[in-house]
C-alpha distance (Angstrom), angle and dihedral (degrees) to the residues before:
residue distance angle dihedral
N1 . . .
T2 3.78 . .
Y3 3.79 133.7 .
T4 3.79 139.6 -157.7
F5 3.82 133.1 -166.9
N6 3.83 119.0 -171.1
P7 3.83 115.6 177.5
S8 3.81 121.9 174.8
F9 3.80 136.7 174.0
N10 3.81 129.0 -155.7
I11 3.80 107.6 -140.4
D12 3.82 90.3 -171.7
N13 3.81 137.5 -37.6
N14 3.81 91.4 -62.7
W15 3.82 106.8 34.5
R16 3.80 131.7 60.6
V17 3.81 133.8 171.5
F18 3.79 120.8 -157.4
G19 3.79 143.9 170.3
S20 3.76 142.3 177.0
I21 3.78 143.2 -159.7
A22 3.78 117.2 -162.3
S23 3.77 140.2 162.8
G24 3.79 129.6 -145.4
F25 3.79 136.9 -159.8
K26 3.81 131.2 -163.2
A27 3.79 122.5 -179.2
P28 3.83 118.7 -154.3
S29 3.79 115.1 -100.6
I30 3.80 123.4 -111.1
F31 3.81 88.9 -109.0
Q32 3.83 92.6 52.4
V33 3.80 90.6 51.6
Y34 3.80 104.8 36.9
D35 3.82 108.0 24.7
V36 3.82 108.0 129.0
F37 3.80 95.1 -130.1
S38 3.82 107.4 27.0
G39 3.82 104.6 18.0
N40 3.80 122.3 118.3
K41 3.81 118.6 -161.8
D42 3.83 90.5 -166.5
L43 3.83 94.4 63.2
K44 3.79 114.2 133.4
P45 3.82 124.8 -149.1
E46 3.80 116.4 -91.1
T47 3.82 114.0 -118.6
S48 3.79 131.4 -171.7
T49 3.80 140.9 -176.3
N50 3.81 120.0 -155.5
Y51 3.80 129.1 -162.9
E52 3.80 124.0 -171.0
M53 3.79 136.4 173.7
G54 3.77 132.4 170.6
I55 3.78 151.5 139.1
Q56 3.81 129.9 -117.1
Q57 3.79 132.3 -164.7
L58 3.80 128.1 -167.1
H59 3.81 124.3 -165.6
E60 3.77 134.2 158.0
K61 3.83 95.3 -103.5
I62 3.81 102.6 26.6
S63 3.78 139.3 20.7
S64 3.79 130.1 -177.1
R65 3.78 142.7 179.5
I66 3.82 130.2 -159.9
V67 3.80 120.0 -168.6
Y68 3.81 135.5 178.4
F69 3.81 118.1 -164.4
H70 3.80 137.2 -176.3
R71 3.80 124.5 -167.0
E72 3.81 131.1 -173.4
I73 3.81 120.4 -167.3
N74 3.80 121.8 -169.9
N75 3.82 126.8 -168.2
G76 3.79 90.1 7.5
I77 3.80 113.7 -169.5
D78 3.80 114.7 -122.4
Y79 3.81 141.0 151.1
D80 3.82 120.2 -97.5
Y81 3.82 107.0 -137.8
N82 3.82 91.1 -169.3
H83 3.82 98.8 52.6
F84 3.84 94.8 23.4
R85 3.78 95.2 -129.4
Y86 3.81 138.9 102.7
F87 3.80 118.9 -93.8
N88 3.81 143.4 166.0
F89 3.79 115.6 -102.1
V90 3.79 116.7 -148.0
K91 3.79 104.7 -116.1
Q92 3.82 144.1 -28.1
T93 3.81 124.6 -158.4
V94 3.81 121.1 -167.1
N95 3.80 128.1 -172.6
G96 3.76 123.3 -175.7
F97 3.78 147.4 169.4
E98 3.80 125.5 -154.5
L99 3.81 130.0 -168.2
E100 3.81 122.7 -171.7
V101 3.82 124.7 -177.9
R102 3.80 129.2 178.5
A103 3.80 121.9 -177.2
N104 3.82 136.7 -177.6
P105 3.82 104.2 -171.1
V106 3.82 88.7 169.3
S107 3.77 129.1 12.8
Q108 3.83 94.1 -106.1
L109 3.83 96.6 47.3
T110 3.81 127.0 73.2
I111 3.80 122.6 -178.6
S112 3.80 124.3 -175.0
F113 3.79 130.1 -178.4
N114 3.79 135.0 177.2
Y115 3.79 133.2 -179.7
T116 3.80 130.0 -172.1
L117 3.79 127.5 -165.4
L118 3.80 112.2 -166.8
T119 3.79 129.8 -176.3
G120 3.77 129.3 170.4
E121 3.77 148.8 167.5
E122 3.78 127.7 -150.2
Q123 3.80 128.6 -165.1
T124 3.79 106.2 -157.7
Q125 3.79 146.1 118.5
S126 3.79 114.5 -56.5
R127 3.79 114.6 -103.7
K128 3.84 89.1 -143.0
N129 3.81 99.9 50.9
F130 3.80 141.3 -3.5
T131 3.81 100.6 -86.3
D132 3.80 127.8 101.3
T133 3.78 116.2 -105.1
V134 3.82 143.3 164.5
Y135 3.81 123.5 -111.0
N136 3.80 116.8 -162.3
Y137 3.82 93.6 -156.8
L138 3.80 138.7 54.4
L139 3.79 121.4 -116.3
R140 3.82 115.3 -106.4
R141 3.80 91.7 -7.5
P142 3.84 115.8 114.1
K143 3.77 121.8 -136.9
N144 3.82 91.2 -137.5
S145 3.80 128.5 30.9
M146 3.81 130.6 165.4
N147 3.80 137.5 -177.1
L148 3.80 127.0 -166.5
N149 3.80 125.5 -175.8
A150 3.81 131.4 176.9
G151 3.80 123.3 -176.3
Y152 3.79 127.8 -176.3
Q153 3.82 128.5 -168.0
I154 3.80 98.2 -147.9
T155 3.80 94.3 179.5
N156 3.79 134.8 -10.3
S157 3.81 87.0 -88.1
L158 3.83 104.5 35.0
F159 3.82 125.5 67.0
I160 3.81 128.1 170.8
S161 3.79 133.7 179.0
I162 3.79 138.9 179.2
S163 3.78 127.7 -160.9
A164 3.79 139.7 -174.6
K165 3.79 131.2 -160.1
S166 3.80 123.5 -164.7
V167 3.82 123.0 -169.1
S168 3.80 123.8 -179.0
S169 3.80 125.3 -139.0
R170 3.82 117.9 -73.2
F171 3.80 138.5 174.5
D172 3.80 129.3 -102.6
I173 3.80 132.7 -177.4
G174 3.81 112.6 -75.4
G175 3.81 98.5 -157.1
Y176 3.77 139.6 -95.3
Q177 3.82 110.0 -6.9
K178 3.82 91.1 -19.3
G179 3.77 131.4 124.3
D180 3.79 120.5 -97.0
V181 3.81 116.8 -88.9
L182 3.81 124.0 -127.1
L183 3.81 112.7 -128.1
D184 3.81 116.7 -149.2
K185 3.78 122.7 -109.6
Y186 3.79 117.8 -109.8
L187 3.80 143.7 -165.8
L188 3.81 122.4 -149.3
L189 3.81 126.5 -163.7
N190 3.81 122.4 -160.8
A191 3.80 136.5 176.9
Y192 3.79 135.8 -165.3
A193 3.80 135.3 -172.2
E194 3.79 135.1 177.1
Y195 3.77 134.4 -177.4
K196 3.80 125.2 -163.9
C197 3.78 109.7 -152.5
R198 3.78 90.9 174.9
R199 3.76 135.0 10.8
N200 3.81 91.9 -96.6
V201 3.84 101.8 29.0
K202 3.80 123.4 76.2
F203 3.82 133.4 176.0
F204 3.81 116.3 -155.6
A205 3.80 141.2 178.8
D206 3.80 126.2 -166.4
L207 3.83 121.4 -167.9
Q208 3.82 117.9 -167.2
N209 3.82 126.9 -168.7
I210 3.80 92.7 1.2
T211 3.82 94.6 -174.0
G212 3.82 92.2 52.0
K213 3.81 92.1 -121.7
K214 3.81 112.5 -172.5
Y215 3.78 109.6 -140.3
F216 3.79 143.0 149.3
D217 3.80 129.9 -133.2
I218 3.82 89.0 175.7
R219 3.82 120.4 28.7
G220 3.80 111.6 -103.3
F221 3.81 95.9 13.9
N222 3.79 116.8 97.3
A223 3.78 115.2 -136.4
A224 3.81 124.5 -139.2
P225 3.83 116.7 -52.4
F226 3.81 124.3 -152.1
L227 3.81 105.9 -42.8
I228 3.81 133.3 -175.6
N229 3.77 119.0 -163.0
G230 3.78 120.9 -179.6
G231 3.75 139.8 159.1
I232 3.76 151.5 126.3
S233 3.78 124.6 -80.2
F234 3.81 122.3 -154.9
Q235 3.79 124.7 -165.3
L236 3.80 115.0 -163.8
């Protein structure tokens, strides 16, 4: 069984405060329990409790949302890189802050921005040896991440947008009985354009990672290089 409680209060037509308390439940998969090599028949279900509170404002030209959240995970299911089997770690605690802003300074221009600050602590088995330890970071999850997007409707037919994504450094698994590896921060720039020559025909072009930044979301696996995607869209 799980539960959720989501109260909110409208201060006036433009301001609202809200919060939530919710629980979660995740049973181990059949593979995690019964796989011949890595399965563990003693796995317990993963449970979590989430707390959230924030404030939101809505206006004609600008809207924003600020949220603080706290999450506690018990008996989390993870993979043991020393024994090569699934296991339950002791506990994970996550704290975070999110800011979202959307603005329309003029009718043709839309700007959106979001920022996330994430901190965490995990009590689990060391990835270097067989003793329990405490990690004050979360694997593959950056402490700071930001997204910025600006779109402009130049004419009724032509629309363009540019976007940027910034991700701070974060740790990933270093290998068998090795320390975790720090992955570099990165910044990605993207652009998009579309042109409607008729009501049901649209030409578009999408450019990803314009600067050709080489980065890793997972150690050892290259992420997307500079990509151009274009085409024609028909609506019948």
